[in-house]
Each structure stands twice: as structure tokens, then as C-alpha cells.
C-alpha positions as CSV (number, residue, x, y, z in Angstrom):
1,M,-166.6,59.5,-32.1
2,S,-167.1,59.4,-28.3
3,P,-164.4,60.6,-25.8
4,S,-163.8,56.9,-24.9
5,Q,-163.1,56.0,-28.5
6,R,-160.9,59.2,-29.4
7,H,-157.3,58.3,-30.3
8,H,-154.6,60.8,-29.2
9,D,-151.2,61.5,-30.9
10,H,-148.4,58.9,-30.4
11,H,-146.1,59.9,-27.5
12,D,-142.4,59.3,-26.6
13,V,-143.0,58.5,-22.8
14,L,-146.4,58.3,-21.2
15,I,-146.1,58.8,-17.5
16,I,-149.4,57.6,-15.6
17,G,-149.7,59.5,-12.5
18,G,-149.0,63.2,-11.7
19,G,-147.9,63.0,-8.1
20,T,-144.4,63.2,-6.6
21,M,-143.0,60.4,-8.8
22,G,-144.7,61.1,-12.0
23,L,-143.6,64.8,-12.0
24,A,-140.0,64.1,-10.6
25,I,-139.4,61.4,-13.4
26,A,-141.0,63.7,-16.2
27,I,-138.6,66.5,-15.2
28,E,-135.5,64.3,-15.2
29,L,-136.5,62.8,-18.5
30,A,-137.1,66.2,-20.1
31,L,-133.7,67.4,-18.9
32,A,-132.1,64.3,-20.4
33,G,-133.8,65.2,-23.8
34,A,-136.6,62.9,-23.7
35,H,-140.3,64.1,-24.5
36,P,-142.5,62.8,-21.6
37,T,-146.3,63.4,-21.2
38,V,-148.0,63.1,-17.8
39,L,-151.6,61.8,-17.5
40,S,-152.8,62.8,-14.1
41,R,-156.3,61.8,-12.7
42,N,-156.4,64.4,-9.7
43,F,-153.2,66.1,-8.5
44,Q,-154.8,67.2,-5.1
45,E,-155.0,63.4,-4.2
46,A,-151.4,62.9,-4.5
47,A,-149.6,61.6,-1.4
48,L,-147.3,64.7,-1.8
49,H,-149.8,67.1,-0.4
50,A,-150.5,64.9,2.8
51,A,-146.8,64.3,3.7
52,A,-144.5,66.1,6.3
53,G,-141.6,66.1,3.9
54,M,-139.2,64.4,6.4
55,L,-136.0,63.2,4.9
56,A,-135.3,60.7,7.6
57,P,-133.6,57.3,6.5
58,Q,-131.6,57.1,9.8
59,A,-134.3,58.5,12.2
60,E,-136.7,56.0,10.8
61,D,-134.4,53.2,12.0
62,L,-134.5,51.4,8.9
63,P,-132.5,48.0,9.0
64,P,-129.2,47.9,7.1
65,G,-130.1,46.6,3.6
66,P,-131.1,47.8,0.1
67,L,-133.8,50.1,1.4
68,L,-131.6,52.1,3.7
69,D,-129.0,52.3,1.0
70,L,-131.4,53.8,-1.4
71,C,-132.9,56.1,1.0
72,C,-129.4,57.5,2.1
73,Q,-128.4,57.8,-1.5
74,S,-131.5,59.8,-2.3
75,R,-131.1,62.0,0.7
76,D,-127.5,62.8,-0.4
77,R,-128.8,63.8,-3.8
78,Y,-131.4,66.3,-2.2
79,P,-129.2,69.4,-2.1
80,T,-128.3,69.2,-5.8
81,W,-131.7,68.2,-7.0
82,I,-133.5,70.9,-5.1
83,T,-130.9,73.5,-6.3
84,K,-131.7,72.4,-9.8
85,L,-135.4,72.7,-9.4
86,E,-135.2,76.0,-7.7
87,Q,-133.0,77.5,-10.3
88,L,-135.3,76.2,-12.9
89,T,-138.4,77.6,-11.3
90,G,-137.2,80.6,-9.2
91,L,-139.2,79.0,-6.4
92,D,-138.2,78.1,-2.8
93,A,-138.9,74.4,-2.0
94,G,-138.3,74.7,1.8
95,Y,-135.5,72.3,1.9
96,W,-133.9,72.5,5.4
97,P,-131.1,70.1,6.3
98,C,-132.1,70.7,10.0
99,G,-131.2,67.3,11.4
100,I,-133.6,65.0,13.3
101,L,-133.7,64.2,17.1
102,A,-135.3,60.7,17.7
103,P,-136.3,60.7,21.5
104,V,-136.4,57.4,23.4
105,L,-138.9,57.2,26.2
106,K,-138.1,55.5,29.6
107,Q,-140.7,52.8,29.0
108,S,-139.6,52.2,25.5
109,S,-138.2,48.8,24.2
110,H,-135.6,50.6,22.3
111,Q,-132.0,50.1,23.0
112,V,-130.6,53.0,24.8
113,S,-127.0,52.4,25.4
114,P,-125.2,52.6,22.1
115,T,-123.3,49.6,20.9
116,L,-121.6,48.9,17.5
117,E,-124.1,46.1,17.0
118,S,-127.1,48.5,17.2
119,P,-128.6,48.7,13.7
120,I,-129.6,52.3,14.3
121,L,-126.0,53.3,15.1
122,E,-123.7,51.5,12.8
123,P,-124.9,53.2,9.4
124,A,-125.3,56.5,11.2
125,L,-121.7,56.6,12.5
126,E,-120.4,57.8,9.2
127,S,-122.6,60.8,9.2
128,G,-122.0,62.1,12.7
129,S,-125.0,60.3,14.5
130,R,-124.7,60.2,18.3
131,W,-126.5,59.3,21.4
132,L,-127.5,62.3,23.7
133,D,-128.2,61.5,27.3
134,R,-130.9,63.7,29.1
135,A,-128.3,66.1,30.2
136,A,-126.9,66.6,26.7
137,L,-130.4,66.6,25.3
138,D,-131.5,69.4,27.6
139,H,-128.6,71.5,26.3
140,Q,-129.5,70.9,22.7
141,Q,-133.3,70.8,22.9
142,P,-134.8,72.0,26.2
143,G,-138.4,71.4,27.0
144,L,-138.9,67.7,26.0
145,G,-141.3,65.6,28.2
146,E,-140.3,64.0,31.4
147,T,-140.6,60.5,30.0
148,V,-137.8,61.1,27.4
149,E,-134.7,59.5,28.6
150,G,-132.5,60.7,25.8
151,A,-132.4,60.8,22.1
152,W,-130.5,59.8,18.9
153,W,-129.2,62.9,17.0
154,F,-129.1,62.4,13.3
155,P,-127.5,65.6,11.7
156,A,-127.6,64.3,8.1
157,D,-131.4,63.9,8.0
158,G,-133.6,66.9,7.5
159,Q,-136.9,68.1,5.8
160,V,-138.4,69.7,2.7
161,D,-141.7,71.6,2.6
162,N,-143.9,69.0,0.8
163,R,-146.4,71.6,-0.3
164,A,-143.8,74.1,-1.5
165,L,-142.2,71.1,-3.2
166,A,-145.6,70.3,-4.9
167,Q,-145.6,73.9,-6.5
168,V,-141.9,73.6,-7.5
169,L,-142.5,70.3,-9.3
170,R,-145.6,71.6,-11.1
171,T,-143.9,74.8,-12.1
172,A,-140.8,72.9,-13.3
173,V,-143.0,70.9,-15.5
174,T,-144.6,73.9,-17.1
175,T,-141.3,75.6,-17.5
176,L,-140.0,72.6,-19.3
177,G,-143.0,72.6,-21.6
178,I,-144.0,69.0,-20.4
179,P,-147.7,68.2,-21.4
180,L,-149.5,67.6,-18.0
181,I,-153.2,66.6,-18.8
182,E,-155.3,66.6,-15.6
183,G,-158.6,64.7,-15.2
184,I,-157.4,61.6,-17.2
185,E,-158.3,58.3,-15.4
186,V,-156.5,55.5,-17.1
187,Q,-158.9,52.5,-17.2
188,G,-156.7,49.7,-18.6
189,W,-154.0,48.6,-21.1
190,Q,-154.0,47.4,-24.6
191,T,-151.0,44.9,-24.9
192,T,-149.7,42.6,-27.6
193,Q,-146.6,40.5,-27.8
194,G,-145.3,41.4,-24.4
195,R,-145.7,45.1,-25.1
196,V,-148.2,47.9,-24.1
197,E,-149.5,49.4,-27.2
198,S,-151.9,52.0,-25.6
199,V,-153.7,52.9,-22.5
200,L,-157.6,53.2,-22.4
201,T,-158.8,56.2,-20.5
202,N,-162.0,58.3,-19.9
203,Q,-160.6,60.6,-22.5
204,G,-159.8,58.3,-25.3
205,T,-156.8,56.0,-26.2
206,W,-153.2,57.2,-25.6
207,A,-150.3,55.5,-27.1
208,G,-146.5,55.7,-26.4
209,D,-143.3,54.1,-27.1
210,R,-142.7,53.7,-23.3
211,Y,-144.8,54.0,-20.2
212,V,-144.0,54.6,-16.5
213,L,-146.7,53.6,-13.8
214,A,-146.6,56.0,-11.0
215,T,-150.1,56.1,-9.5
216,G,-149.1,55.5,-5.9
217,A,-151.7,53.9,-3.7
218,W,-154.0,53.4,-6.7
219,S,-151.5,51.3,-8.7
220,Q,-153.6,48.1,-8.0
221,N,-156.4,49.5,-10.2
222,L,-154.1,49.0,-13.3
223,L,-151.8,46.1,-12.3
224,P,-152.0,43.3,-9.9
225,I,-149.2,44.3,-7.8
226,P,-149.4,44.4,-4.0
227,V,-149.7,48.2,-3.4
228,T,-152.5,49.1,-1.1
229,P,-153.4,52.5,0.6
230,R,-152.2,53.2,4.2
231,K,-154.1,56.1,5.5
232,G,-152.4,58.8,7.5
233,Q,-154.1,61.6,9.4
234,M,-152.0,64.7,10.3
235,L,-152.5,68.2,11.7
236,A,-150.7,71.6,11.9
237,L,-150.0,73.8,14.9
238,Q,-149.0,77.5,14.9
239,T,-146.5,79.0,17.2
240,P,-148.4,81.6,19.2
241,G,-147.8,85.4,18.7
242,D,-144.2,86.4,18.2
243,R,-142.7,83.5,20.1
244,P,-139.9,81.8,18.2
245,L,-140.2,78.2,17.0
246,P,-139.7,76.0,20.1
247,F,-137.3,73.7,18.2
248,S,-135.3,73.9,15.1
249,Q,-134.8,70.3,14.2
250,V,-137.4,67.5,13.4
251,I,-138.5,65.5,16.5
252,Y,-139.1,62.1,15.5
253,G,-140.8,59.9,18.4
254,D,-142.5,56.5,18.4
255,Q,-145.4,56.6,16.0
256,I,-145.3,60.5,16.1
257,Y,-143.3,63.3,14.6
258,L,-143.1,67.2,15.0
259,V,-141.7,68.9,12.0
260,P,-141.1,72.7,12.4
261,R,-141.4,75.0,9.5
262,R,-139.5,78.3,9.4
263,S,-142.9,79.9,9.1
264,G,-143.7,79.0,12.7
265,K,-145.9,76.1,11.7
266,I,-145.4,72.8,13.3
267,I,-146.6,69.8,11.3
268,V,-147.7,66.8,13.7
269,G,-148.2,63.3,12.1
270,A,-149.1,60.7,11.4
271,T,-151.5,57.9,12.0
272,S,-151.1,54.6,10.1
273,E,-154.4,52.9,9.3
274,T,-155.4,50.1,7.1
275,V,-158.7,51.3,6.1
276,G,-158.7,51.3,2.3
277,F,-159.6,54.7,0.8
278,K,-161.9,55.7,3.7
279,P,-161.7,59.5,3.9
280,G,-161.7,62.0,6.6
281,N,-160.1,62.9,9.9
282,T,-161.4,61.2,13.1
283,V,-161.5,62.2,16.6
284,E,-159.6,59.1,17.6
285,G,-156.9,59.8,15.1
286,I,-156.4,63.5,15.9
287,H,-156.7,62.8,19.6
288,A,-153.9,60.2,19.5
289,L,-151.6,62.5,17.6
290,L,-152.0,65.4,20.0
291,A,-151.6,63.1,23.1
292,K,-148.3,61.8,21.7
293,A,-147.2,65.2,20.7
294,L,-147.8,66.6,24.3
295,T,-146.0,63.6,25.7
296,L,-142.8,64.5,23.6
297,Y,-143.2,68.2,24.0
298,P,-145.6,69.5,26.6
299,G,-145.1,73.1,25.7
300,L,-147.3,72.6,22.6
301,A,-150.3,72.6,24.8
302,D,-151.3,76.4,24.1
303,F,-150.3,76.3,20.4
304,E,-153.1,77.1,17.9
305,L,-154.6,74.0,16.1
306,M,-154.5,75.4,12.5
307,D,-155.5,72.3,10.2
308,T,-156.1,68.8,9.9
309,W,-155.9,66.6,6.8
310,W,-155.3,63.0,5.5
311,G,-153.8,61.1,2.7
312,Y,-152.9,57.7,1.5
313,R,-149.5,56.1,1.4
314,P,-148.7,53.4,-1.2
315,A,-147.7,50.4,1.1
316,T,-146.1,47.2,-0.1
317,P,-145.9,44.0,2.0
318,D,-142.1,44.7,2.7
319,E,-142.5,48.5,2.8
320,G,-140.0,48.9,0.1
321,P,-141.0,50.6,-3.5
322,I,-141.5,48.7,-6.7
323,L,-139.0,50.1,-9.3
324,G,-137.9,49.3,-12.7
325,E,-139.1,46.6,-15.2
326,S,-142.6,45.2,-15.5
327,P,-144.1,42.1,-17.1
328,W,-144.3,44.3,-20.3
329,Q,-141.1,45.2,-22.0
330,N,-141.9,49.0,-22.5
331,L,-143.7,49.6,-19.1
332,Y,-141.8,50.7,-16.2
333,L,-142.8,50.8,-12.4
334,A,-142.3,53.5,-10.0
335,T,-144.7,53.0,-7.1
336,G,-145.1,51.6,-3.5
337,H,-142.8,54.2,-1.9
338,Y,-144.9,54.0,1.4
339,R,-143.6,56.6,3.9
340,N,-140.5,57.7,1.9
341,G,-142.0,59.0,-1.3
342,I,-140.6,62.5,-1.1
343,L,-137.4,61.2,0.3
344,L,-137.0,58.9,-2.6
345,A,-138.0,61.2,-5.5
346,P,-134.5,62.2,-6.5
347,I,-133.1,58.6,-6.8
348,T,-136.4,57.4,-8.3
349,A,-136.3,60.0,-11.1
350,H,-132.5,59.3,-11.7
351,V,-132.7,55.4,-11.8
352,I,-136.0,55.4,-13.9
353,T,-134.7,57.9,-16.4
354,D,-131.4,56.1,-16.8
355,L,-133.3,52.8,-17.2
356,L,-135.7,54.3,-19.9
357,L,-132.9,55.8,-21.8
358,G,-130.6,52.8,-21.5
359,N,-127.9,54.7,-19.8
360,H,-127.3,52.6,-16.7
361,R,-129.0,50.1,-14.5
362,H,-128.7,51.1,-10.9
363,P,-127.3,48.2,-8.8
364,L,-130.0,48.4,-6.3
365,L,-132.9,48.1,-8.7
366,G,-132.8,44.3,-8.5
367,A,-133.9,44.6,-4.7
368,F,-137.0,46.6,-5.7
369,S,-138.4,44.4,-8.7
370,Y,-141.9,43.6,-8.8
371,G,-140.7,40.0,-9.2
372,R,-140.0,39.7,-5.4
373,F,-143.9,39.5,-5.0
374,R,-144.4,37.2,-8.0
375,E,-146.0,34.7,-5.7
376,T,-148.6,37.1,-4.8
377,I,-149.3,38.3,-8.4
């Protein structure tokens, strides 16, 4: 029997995709008593590795609505979720609720004077957000560029070290005894009477009672849902010598962010390019990031350029995720998280686990149904 014909044992829950969502959901399911198996094509390609790990629903200036609500709920779950993972693994995920400064440049079209009608202010009032004029900003964060007029301060936002989190999630999966099969490329579905019977892969046929699709930017290879890759280029700088970090909160500008790590590293990102799966860093992309970074914080000019990399965000037309039921009764969707994958991991794992186990249907799920794109499917 050839590998493509081989049939594997029947499984409880088969999770297709071994990135942030696949691993987080598998862990949550296992802790709830289910028996998930994760099929992963290539862990190193997961968007998890290419992210900055910002937890920034308010700094991103998301408009009021279901996506902002979902992001804020997930951010609020982070301390408990990270503690659970760290206790399970004995590893540090680099969670740092450091707050985020969102500078406004003098030429920017952003509204500078705070009013209650401002969409960026209204949801933030409850979490201590405030506007800092240049004098107040210089007191809190000296060294910002001359074109910075002021900044919004979002103390409830923060960050997690994405690469540390990747290792924590993988270790948690191992600790819980969850089968994680690498090198499996799912090529199609076998369906009958509105249900998925099995998945066809490069390593035989796999069957389960329930399935979760969590393949991120590659989801359209398996289902006609509008999830497409949005490439992001990033780089890392190192604080010179024994100098302290120049800032201890994330600085989130217009199409640029600076994320300090306690190690002295500063993550700079990210471009947003609709170029399919075109790989590689480009001179244009890295130059644009460095130019914007120096506009925000000129003192970075003598920092060491450590590394450059890229990845693919799973984007949808409305930039919201696709969560919950699918056209098949036993297939569930957890994809299309775009730039908020790491932020949304705790809430996604929670709502998908509850849905699979029949415990509770989260009231926001309806807003993220694949059905909202039915006209394009």
C-alpha cells in the first residue's frame, strides 16, 4: 500500500494546522478532556514565528464593534492563559503588559484633541487610556522624533514574545501527550451527507469524529473561503553595549511599531504587502521600516541590525477572523486572524473548544461566521 493509500487510526478531533491556533486549540481541548491530534505541514512557516507579539486592540484603533470586543476579551484572558501555559511547561513566554504608546505625527490626519466621539478614546476610557501632549510625552518617553506631536497611552495593551510563546505552545502539546504529526500536507476532504469523513494527505488518509481547520494563510488551499496571504517584513535591532533599553513600552506608529524585549532586542515591523507567497526580504521593505523607525525614535540610528525575516498573515476582506461552524456539520473553522493571531489565541481556543464540546456558544461567534462571505464563496 502506497503512503497516499494508507489509512490511519480513527481520531477524536483532528486539527489541521500546527501554528498558533492549532496548538492553542489542541491544548484547550486536551485540558477539557478531549483527545486532539494535530496535523502540521511545516511549523516553521507559521505566522507565529514572524509576528511581534503585540497585544494591541486599542493601539490598533479598531473601530467599536465585534472585532474590538473579541480582541479586548482575548487580551483580558492573557494573564490567566499565559500562567496556565507557563505552569504546565516551566517555560517563560515573555508576557509583558508594558502598555503601548501610539504617537501622532504633526502631519498626521489622526484626530489629536480627545473628544468623547473619538472612536479611539471611547472604548479606551474604561482602561485608563489618555492623550499625552508633547510635554507630558517627553516626561514619560524622552527621545521621540521632532515630528511627534503627542501620543495616546494605552496602559492595558502589551506584548508577548512570539518566539518564546511558540516554544511554550509546542512544549505544552508534548507535556499533555497530544500527538503532533509534522510534515503532513492535507490535500483534500472526503465528505458525505454534510459531514467530513476523512482528510486526504501526503501520508495517507486520516479520519476523525470532528475536524478543525487552522491553516492560516494557506486555508484557501482546502476551502473556498476568502483567506489570502498578506506578507510582512520585519527586523530586529540590538541595544548597543551595556546601554539600557531606550523605552519600556511598545511604540506603535503609523505603519510602524517598535517592540522592546527585556533582552535588549527591539523588534521593528511590519510591511503589509499583497504579493501572494512571494518569499524574502527586500531592500525597499527594510529601508521603509528603518526610515519610519528613525522618524519615530532617531536614537535608534547607532543600534546594531541583528536580523531580518518575513511571514504571511492570513487576511480576510474585512480583516476579521473566520470562526465557528463550516458548511460541514463536524468541521470547525479557526482562521483568517490577520494581524491579531497571537492576540486572539486565548479567546479562539476557548470559543472553539466550547463549540466542539457543546458547552457554550460564544455570543460573538455569529459576527465571525464564514457565512458573511457567502456571496464570495
